[in-house]
N, C-alpha and C positions, 0 to 999 in steps of 0.2 A: 563384501559388498552386497550380500543377498537381500538386505532389507531396504535397498534404495527405493525411494518413492519418486517417480517422475511426475511431479505435481501438475505440470501443464496438461499432460494427457489425462490424468484423473479428473481434474476440475473441468476441463473443457469438453472432453469426450463423454464422460460419464455424468458429471453434475450439470453440465451445460450452462449453468449460471455462475460466471466467474466472480471472485472477490476482488481481484485486481483489475485496473482499467483494461478492458478488453475490446476487442471488436473493432495498408490497402494491398490486397493480393491480386495479381493479375491485371494491374492497372498500368499507368504510365505517368511520367513526370509532367507536371504542369507548373503554373506560377501564380502568384498572388493577384496579378491583373485579371485573371479569369475568375477568381474567388475572393473579391475584396472584403466579403462579409465573414470570412473564416478567421478564427483565432486559435493560436497555439497556447494551451494551458500548461504552465510550468510548475512543477512540484519540487519541494525540497524536504528531505527527511530531517535536515539539521538547521534549517533557516539560513544557510550560507550559500550552498551551491544549488541552483535551480536548473531543471532540465525538463523538456517537453514530455508530458505524460498523458494528456487527454486533448480533445479538441472542443471547440465551441463555435457559436454563431453570434455575431453582434446584433443585439436587439435595439439599442440606442446608445447614447454617449456614455452611459454609466452601467449598462447591463449586458451580460453574456449568458446565453442559453447553453446548457450542457447536461450531462447525465448525472443523476444523484449518486450512483455507485462509485463515481470517481472520488467523492469527497467524504465518505463515511469515516468518522473519527478524526477528521482533520480540522484544526483551527484555520481561519481565513488566511493568516499570515504565512501558512505553508504553501500558498498558491500565488502565482503571478500570471499575467495575461500578456502575450505578445501579439500585436496586430500589425498589419501592413508589411509582412515579410513572407517571402517564399520559403525561407529556411526556418526550421524548427527551433534552433538554438542561437540564432544570430540575426541581426538586422531588425528593421521595423522599430516599434515603440513598445516598451514594456511598462505595464501598469500594475500597481499593487492591488490586492483584493481587500475590500473593507468588510464584506459579509458574504455568507453563503446562505441562500434561501432555498430550502428543499421542500418539495411537494409534501404536504401533510399526510398523504396516504401512501407515500413510498414504502415498498416492502423490500427489505434487503435480502430476503430469502428467494423471492420470485422475480425481483426486479420489475414488478408492476409499478406504474407511475414513476418511472425512472427519469425524473427531471429535477434539475437545480438551476437557479439563476445566480450568477456571481455579480455582486455589486462592487464596482471599482471605486478606488479611493480618489480618482481624478477623472475628469472628462476626457473622452477620446476627441481627437481633432480629425474630422473627416477629410480625406484626400481621395485621389484616384484609386488608392489601394486600401483604404479603410472606409467601409460603407456599411450601413445597416442592412440586415438580411430581410428578404420578403418571407413572411411566415404564413403558413397555411392557416386559413380561418376555419371556423367550426363547420362550415358547409362545403369545405373543399373535398370533392368526391374523387377518389383515386381508383381507377379501374385496375383489374388484374393485367399482368403482362405489359405494363407500361415501362418505358425506358426511364430509369432514374440513375443519378450519378452520386457516388460517395466520394468525399475528398478528405484527406488527412495526411498525417506524418507517421502512421502506424507501421507495424512490421510487414515486410513483403513476403514472409514465409512464416509458417507456424513455429514459434519459438525463436524466430530470427530477430535481427536488430531493426529498429525503426529507420525510416527514411529521413535524412536531413532535409531533402527537398520535398516540397509538397507533391503529392500524387493524387490522381483521381482514377475512378474505374466506373465503367458502364455496367449496370446490372438491371434486373427487371423485377417489378413487383410480383409477389406470389400470392395466389388465392389463399384467403384466410383459413378456410376449412382444411385445405391440403396441408398448410403449414401447421395448423393445430393438431391434425392427425399424426403428422410426422413426429412432432415433439412429444406427443402422448406415448409414442413407442418407447421413449426413454424416460418417461415419467415426469415430463415438465409441461406445465400449463401455459398455453398462449391465450392471453386475454384480448378483448377488443381494443384495449389501449395500446396494443402492439402492432407493428407493421413489418411484414417479412419481405426481404429482397435478396436476390442472388441470381445464379444461373442454375435453375433447378434441374437436377438429375444430370448435370454436366460438371458443375463445380469449377474451381480454379479462379474464381473472382469473388472478392468479398472485402469487407473491413476486417481488421485484426487488432492485435495488441497495440495500444497507443492511439487508436482511432476513436475510442469511447468518447461519447459526448459530441462528436463531430456531426456535421450535417449530411442528410440524404436529400438530394434535390430532384424535383420534378419540374421541368420547364423553369429552372432557376428559382423555384419556390422551395423553401425548406419544409419538407413533409415528414421527415424522420430525424430522430436523435439516436445515434449509434448506442446500442445497449448491451446485447448479449448474443450468444449462439453456441452451437456445438463445434468446438475448435473454430477454424476459419476456412472458408472456401470449400466446405464439404458438399459433395453433390446432393446428398439426400436432405441435408438440413440447412435451410437458408439462414442468413443473418437476421437478427431481430432488432428493430428500432422502436423507440417510443413514438407513437403516432401523434404527431404535433397537432393535428386538427382537433383532437379530443381535449386539448389543453389550452385552446385559444383564450378563453376567459381568464384562466389562471395565469397565463403568461402576461396578458395585458395588465392584470391587477398587480402582479408582483415585480414587473420590470421597473416600476417607479415607486413602489411603496416598500416600507421596511418592517411592517408590523408582524409579518409571519416568519421573520428570520429564525432559523434553527441553528443555535450554536452547538455544532456536533460534538466538540470536545467535551463540553459539559454533559451532554446527554449520554454519550458513550462511557465516559470515565466515571462520572458520579452516580449515574443510574445503573448502567450496564456493568460497570466495574471491570469487565474483561474486554480489553481493546482489540481491534482488528489490525491496526497498524502497529509497527514496533513502538512500544511504550515503556514507560516506566524507567547530573547529580544535583540535588537541591540541598543547600545548606552546607556544602563541602568547601574544599579549597583546591587550588592548583597543585599538581604533583608532576612527576615525569616518569618516563619509561624505565629509568634505572631502578625505580622502586617497584615496578610491576612488569618485569620483562616477559611474563607469560601472557599478557593481555594482547588481544588482537582487535583492530578496527575492521568491521565488516562493511564493505562498500557495495552499494546497490545502484543499478542503472535501470530506468524505465525503458530506455531506448537502445541500450547496448553501446552507447557512445560516451556519455558523461557519467562517471561514477562518483558517488559521494558517500560518506559514512552514514550508516543507518542503524546498525546494531553492533553489539560487542561480542567477544568470544574469548575462549581460553585455549592456549596451545596444549594439545594432548601429546603429540609426538611430531615428527618431522613432516607428516602428511595429513594430520587431522586436527580440527578445531571444534571445540565444544561450544554450542550456542543454544538458543531457544527455537523450538519448532515454529512458533507463531510468526517469526520473522520471515519465513520462507514459503508460506502457503501460496500455492499458485505460481511459484517462480521456477523457471528452468535454471540449472546451475550456472549458465553463462551470464545471468543477470547479476551475479555476485562475484566479488573479488575480496581478497584478504590482505590488509596491510599489517605488517609486524615490525617491531623494532623502532617505532616512532612515538614520540610524545604527542605529535599532532594527528588530528583525525584525517586530514586530507592532503598531507605532504610528508615527505621523508620516509625513512625506513625502506622496506622491500615489499612490493605488491605481488601477490601470487593469484593466478586464476584458480577457479573452483572447478573440479572435475565432476563431482557428484554431491548430492545432499541426501544424507541418510537420516530419516526421521523415525522416531520411536513409533512402533506399529500401533500402540494404544493411545497415541496422542489424540486428544479431544479438542477440536477447534472451538467448541462452544464453551467449555469450562476451563480450558488450558491445563487440564490434567495431563501428566506425562509430557510436559512441554520441553522436550529436548530434541535437538538435531546435532549431527556431526557433519561438518564439511570436509570432504576429501579434496586435497589440493592436487593440482596438476603437476606440481614440481616440489621437490624436497626443500624444507626450510634449512637454512644454515645457521646453527646455533652460534650466538655471540654473547657478549655481556648483556645485551638488551633483547635477545631472542632466546627464551628458555622454556622448557616444558613446565606446566603447572603441576603442583602437588594436588591430587584429587582425593576427596574424602572417600574412604573405603566403607564397606557395608556395615562395619561395626563402629563407625565414628559416631560417638554419642555427644550431642551438643545440648548443653543445659540451657534453661531460660536465662535471660538477662545477661548473656555473654556479649562482650564487645566484638563486633564484626565490622568489616570495612567493605564498602562497595566502591568500585572504580569504573570510570567510563567517560564518554564524550557527550553525554546526553544533555537535555535542556536544564538550565539552571533556575527556571521558573516554569509554572504551568503555562503551556502554550508558547513559551519563549524559544529562542534559538539554542541550538546545541553549542557546546564549548569546543573551540578548535584545539585547545590544550587539554590534556588528560586531567581529570579531577578525581578526587576521592572523598569519601565521607564516612565518619564513624557513626554507626547506629548500634542497636542492641537486638538480640533475639527476643522474640515475643512468645509467651506461653501458647501452645497450640490450641487449647480449648478456649482461651480468651480470644484469640484471633478468629477461631471458627465461629464463636458466638457473635462477634462483631459483624462478620460478613453475612451471617444468617439474617441479621437485621435488614439487609438490603437484598436478600434473596439469592446469595451466592454461596456455593458449597466449597469449603476448604477441605481437601483430602490430606491423608497422611503423606502423600508424595510432595507436599508443599511445605515451605519454611517461611515463617513471617519474620520481618525485621523492620525496625524503625525506632522512633522516639515516642513511645506510646503515651497518648494523652497530652503530649507536648507538641509534636509535629515539627515541621520546618526542616527536616532532614530526610532524604530519600533518594532513590533512583527515579528517573523520569524519562520522557520521550527520548529515544535514541540510545538508552542504556540497555534495552532488551538484549538478553543473551549474554550479557557481561557477568563477570564473577562477583560473588559475595565471599569474602575471606574470613576465616577464623584462624588466627595464628599462622597466617600465610598459606593455609590450606583452602582450596575452593570447596565450599560447603553448599553454595547456592548458585543457581543460574537465574538471572533477573527475568521475571515472567509477567506479572500483572498487578493491578491494584486499583483502588478507588482514587482517581486523580493521582496526584503526587504530594507526598509530605503532609498528608492530612492527619491530624492528631488522633482521630478515632480509629482510622483504618490503616494498619501497617502495609508496607510493601510485601509482595508475595513472590517467592523464588521457587523454582523446582529444587527439591531437596536431593542433592547429589548422591548422598550415601545410599539412597534407595535404588540407584541406577548403576552401582559400581560394576556389576557383571555385564550389563548392557553396554556400558561405555568401553569396558575392556574388550568385549567381543566385536564391537563395531568400529573401534579406532584403528 
């Protein structure tokens, strides 16, 4: 277990800017009557099961204000909005999302300009518990040490589960220069577009995981949108919000207009090629667990309550599952569970808790090189006809070009579509390494020798896709690849890319 990476600590305490929805600790329960303008934003990895992941504020009958970092890489249909309910995952009215409008200057590295507006597919109906928020205007001056309140359904402790009932907490605004200097200590820039709040040098009160995008109130006016911070409720480092008064014109312009919609799936997948959310079966057919007894469905929860299939994996032994590192960036182990022995993504079989996530020490989150993790289970698997260890390619496993390989998983069957509840598989072919390298070089992405390309080259229509990440690629029933990344899914010119398992035989053996 030597190489376990506790990602929550690394990302929050060192990097300070989270990649997962971040940012109520030290607060108390409240109800929707006190905050009729708040919205629970519900996310689904697979387009089937939705659970609360971020917060937002009602702008008008069709628009919700939230944080841009919640939505990076996500098509609009992966999100829904619950309004009029005290509870995160029940009650009120749920609306589909038609589009995500993200600030044109949003910086995913620093979280500057961290604002998005969700456009709903249908109008809200205002009631006593569904009302538009009062939003700070451009001349709203907010002094230091002012009492402000944050509200949301986020974690009540670092790495803990979300609150099913709405919570709120009183904190205070923090002087901008003090906050700027504190974050400079750990190498992070605070811009004038950001607003700090907390209980400075005391700690214990803050927003946390699951509160991202939710409101910060001053005298019932929304002055901040929950953005980022160094862990949660740390005495020395306040929470950081997007300062709403800096964006009054942008909010007014975009809460009713559609021209600046950013379709993030297209931007991330076609241009960036390396996704940040679990990515990457299209063109395949239904199969069952009897054909793939070594496959595992990996279940994720934003809030520690509702779990749904998000990635795939392969059984290594009774306590270890092989998957892709990019699935788990920023996640504590208790946000994941493993379902084995079932044809279905979200029912049947046996579900095991995850005790630890062991990630390859040379994993590069920017390029997805060395994209491997091993999940250590809290309890032993019991082998049956439909629960078996996989055959894993050894270091001398030579795989020629144009070989038939099969991918299996529960991922999307179309780009931006929903996952498949029943296991699917698809036949594709290995692609020459230099051909694949040159294709990806066209769009500025490096293919290393640790990667293996597969697809139906120059034809397309068959591939892994969203929700298949971490799942197996088989050659003669041997796992030769772990689903990693690609330019969208099933594109004729750009094959899918897997981690090449034979390059990691020693690491897998040592860490399983």
